[in-house]
Wavefront OBJ file of the C-alpha trace (Angstrom):
o trace
v 56.759 67.168 202.832
v 59.042 65.295 200.466
v 58.781 65.434 196.718
v 60.898 63.745 194.020
v 62.088 66.185 191.359
v 63.172 64.716 187.957
v 65.163 66.888 185.488
v 65.147 66.242 181.747
v 67.156 67.538 178.782
v 68.769 70.897 179.133
v 67.417 71.210 182.653
v 69.266 68.044 183.682
v 72.359 69.351 182.022
v 72.195 72.686 183.781
v 71.428 71.110 187.177
v 74.111 68.380 186.638
v 71.686 65.823 187.993
v 68.632 63.946 186.788
v 66.780 63.557 190.010
v 66.639 64.637 193.631
v 64.354 64.414 196.662
v 63.479 67.735 198.130
v 61.999 68.360 201.649
v 59.851 71.410 202.467
v 57.762 72.646 205.316
v 54.374 74.124 204.649
v 52.509 74.256 201.342
v 54.133 74.801 197.909
v 52.737 75.123 194.470
v 54.297 73.446 191.402
v 55.171 76.789 189.914
v 56.857 77.870 193.190
v 58.915 74.612 193.272
v 59.918 75.269 189.541
v 61.119 78.712 190.538
v 63.147 77.278 193.355
v 64.711 74.568 191.197
v 65.556 76.815 188.295
v 66.991 79.622 190.461
v 70.608 79.931 189.655
v 70.762 77.563 186.702
v 72.086 78.848 183.411
v 68.859 78.484 181.432
v 68.083 81.580 179.375
v 64.330 80.945 178.788
v 63.094 79.663 182.097
v 59.450 80.339 181.106
v 59.637 77.704 178.346
v 60.315 74.973 180.972
v 57.201 72.995 181.617
v 56.323 71.261 184.810
v 54.452 67.964 185.347
v 53.089 66.724 188.660
v 52.455 62.984 188.805
v 52.779 62.928 184.944
v 50.174 65.628 184.472
v 51.191 69.003 183.025
v 49.956 71.426 185.650
v 51.848 74.299 187.316
v 49.051 75.413 189.517
v 48.834 72.215 191.662
v 49.565 72.426 195.358
v 52.111 69.726 196.042
v 51.495 66.850 198.478
v 54.010 64.639 200.350
v 55.266 61.936 197.931
v 54.487 63.817 194.646
v 56.694 63.323 191.651
v 57.556 66.471 189.874
v 59.259 66.649 186.388
v 60.841 69.716 184.815
v 60.594 69.372 181.084
v 62.515 71.364 178.416
v 60.608 72.748 175.294
v 59.501 70.018 172.932
v 60.313 70.177 169.235
v 59.199 67.930 166.445
v 56.851 67.633 163.574
l 1 2 3 4 5 6 7 8 9 10 11 12 13 14 15 16 17 18 19 20 21 22 23 24 25 26 27 28 29 30 31 32 33 34 35 36 37 38 39 40 41 42 43 44 45 46 47 48 49 50 51 52 53 54 55 56 57 58 59 60 61 62 63 64 65 66 67 68 69 70 71 72 73 74 75 76 77 78
């Protein structure tokens, strides 16, 4: 299975890239992919990073071939 992972904000800075294609065997949930992607990055609050699958915020989705996954930093505003 191949998925495209897009990194935004501080996640992109920590990963030193904005996008990559990752290939996996078997099944993987969005939250498992998040853990794999954030492992080893210098982000202090990894729990604050949200994950979107095909532009829908959902960390429980089981990924499918061709999915687009975005790792999003915390949003601020008002």
